[in-house]
N, C-alpha and C positions, 0 to 999 in steps of 0.2 A: 504493500500500500504506500509505504514511504517512497519507494522508487517511482511509483506511478505519479505521485504528487510532484516529485522533482522533475519528471519528464514533462508533465503538464505545465509546470511553471516555466520550464525552458522553452516550450512551444509558444507560450504566451509572450515571453520576452522577445523571442525571434520575430513574432508577428508585430509586436510593438515597435521593434527596431525598423521593421520594414515600412511601417506607417511613418515613422519619424524621418526615414530617409526620403520618403516621397513628399514630406511636408512642404519643403521649399517649392516644389512643382505645384502642389495643391494651392499654396498661398498665392503663387504667381498667377494661377488660373483664376482664383477668386478676384484678385486685383484687376485682372484683364476684363473680367465680366463687369466689375464695378465701373471701370472706365467706359466700357461700351454703353452701359446704362446712362452714364453721365453725358456722353457725346451725343447719343441718340435717345432723348427722353421719351418714355412711353406714355407719360401722363399728359393729357391735353395737348397734343402736338398742334392742333388747330389754333389753340389759344396762343401758343408760343409763336407761331407764324404770324398771327394777327398782331402780336406785340412787336415783333421784329419789323413788320411792315410799317407800324406807327413810328418806330424809331427812324426808319429810312426817311420818312416824310417830316421828321423833326416834330412830331406830335408827342412830345416826351411825357407829359403828364398822363395822357391816355395810355401810352405804352406802359408806364410805371404801374398804373392801376391793373392792367392785364397781368403783368409779371407778379404782382402781389397776390392775385387770385391763384395763380399756379403755385406759388410758394406756400400758400396757406395749406395746400394739400400735399405738396412735394417740396419740403424745405431745402433739399439738396439738389434741386434741378439746376444743372450748371448753366443752361441757356437762359433760364429765368433770372438766376443770380447775376449772370453777366449783364443782362438787360437792365437790371436795377443799378448795378455798378456803373454802367455807361451813362445812365440818366444822371446819377450823382456826379459823375465826372463833368458832364455838360453843365451842371449847376455849380461847378467849382467847389464841390464838397469832396475834395480829394482824399482826405483821410478816411472818410466813410467808404468811398469807392474802393480804396486800397484794401481795407479790411475784408470786404466781400470778395475781392479778387484773390486774396490770400487763401480764403476757404476753397475757392475753385481750384487753385493751383495745387492744394494738398490732395484733392480728389483726382484732378486731371491736369497734370503739368503741361500738357500739350493742347489745352483748350485755346484754339487760335484767336478767337475774338478777344479773349481775356489777355493774351500776350500782347495784342495790338493796343488795347486800352492801357495796359501797364507801360507800353512804350510811350504813349502820350504822357502819362504821369511823369516818367523819367525825363521826357523832353521839357516839361514845364519846370522841372527842377534843375535844368541845364546839365543833366547827366547824359550828354549826347552819346557817349560810348555805350552806356548801358541801354539806352533807347535803341541804338542801332543793333545791338546784340539781340534784343527781344524781337525786333522786326525780322532779323535774319532767321531766328529760331522759328518764328511763325511761318515764314516762307519755306522752311525746310520740313514742315510737317507734311505727312503723306496725304492727308485728306483735306487739304485746304481748298475751300470753294472759291469761285471767281470773285465774289464780293469781298471776302477777306483778303484775297491776294491783291485786289485793287487797293484796299485800304492800307495794306502793307507798303505798296509802292507810293501811295500818297505820303505816308510817314517817311519813307526813304528820301523822297524829294524835299520834304519839309526839313528834315535833319540836315541834308546837304546844303540847303539854302541858309540855314543858321550857321553852319560851319564856314560857308563861303563869306558870309557877312562879318564873322568875328575874326577871320584870319588875315594873313598878309596876302600879297599879290599871288604868291604860289598857291595858297589855299583857295583863293578865288578861282584860279584856273583849274585846280584839282577838283574842287567840289561844285563849282558853278556850272560846269558842263554836264553834271549829272542830274540837275534839277528838272529841266524840261522833259528829257526822255522818260524819267520816272512818272511824271504826271500824265504824259501821253499814253504810256503803257497802262496806267490806272484807268483812264477813260476807255481804252480799247477792251480791257478786261471786263469792265462793268459799266456799260454806256449810260445806265440810269442811276449811277451813284452820285448824289449831289456833291459830296466832298471832293470827288475827283474833278468835276467841272469847276468847282470853286478854286481848287488848287491851280489848275491849268489857267483859268481865267485871271487869277491873281498874278501868276507869273507873266502872262501876256501884258497885263496892265503896268506892272512895276519894272519889268526888265527894259533896258534901253533897246532901241531898234536893232543895233548891231549885235545884240545878244539874243535876239529873237522876240523882242517885245512887239506887240501889235494891238492897238487899242480896239480895232474892229473885232478881232478874234476874242479879245478880252470881253467885250460886250456880249458876244454870242455865247460864250461859255458861262458867264455869270448869269445871264438871263435864263439859260437852261437850268442852271442850278436852282434858281429861285422858282422856276416853273415846276420842277420836281418836288421841291420842299419849300413851299411859301413861308413857312415859319422858321426858316434857317436864318437867324439874325446876322451871322457873319457874311453870308452870301448877299443879303440885302444891303449890308453896309458897304461891301466891296462894289456892288453894282452902283450904289450911290456915288462912290468915288469915280467909277468909270464914266458915268454920265457927266459928272462935273468936269472931267478931263476933256470931254468933247464939247463942253459949253452948254449942255442941256440942264440948266439949273432947276427947272420945274421937276423933272424926273429924279434928279439927284436929291432934292428935298423930300420927295415922296418916299423914296426907298430909305433914306436916312431916318425919317420919322418912323417908318415901319420897323426898322431895326431897333430903334430906341423903345418902341412899344413892346417888342418881343423880349429884348434883353438890354435893359438900360446900362448894365455894367460890362457890356461886350468890349473886348480889348480894342477892336478896330475903332470903336466910337471915341476912344480916349483922345485920338488925334483930330477929332472933328469939332 
């Protein structure tokens, strides 16, 4: 009987060791499943898409309400969490936005939209190297969609523009030539992305003619950005500047006032 119990204990120990040896693979599979659930939420996908559509049109408060509904049932839904974080970023509540993004990154370190929003936050902090690293990380993710890819190129162009402005002549040549191609690629990747048309239109408006500036192209791009997203304060403010450049004071005042009504603290308005 004693020998039987020893043999039974030995068998149980061997079985346990087998399970322990497989544990890392089991854990890896569990984490993989968790990430899939986060990337492709199964709860209320129609509401998520509705909220994302509102974000694209810059109807941020409506979008936030939809994301809050999703999160009330599914608190760790990564897309809804990102949508809320993005609205907070647009409201310049950067700390709150970052806290939510940190939650997403723990669950899904390759959540593309969150990487791009984090890149914006680093850009605002003048941590351009960190911002660039996050954008490149987003571009290297396997499942990046056209819209996020376009947003990443908008960020690339924006970072390069800041590097060109803050550096010496060599930096201006090195980074300045990368701005326009990045914005053009963004527009081609996602033709109805208002941020892409804003970025390209702003470049055409501010760049000297010898560097590719063109006020007519600027007006076309900025008008299309406002057409897609009428509540986009920055696009309205830039369009006001473009109309002022061509001497159309009435339209300039109209869009300037609209930008002020939408977002009185908009950065572009500080110079108006």
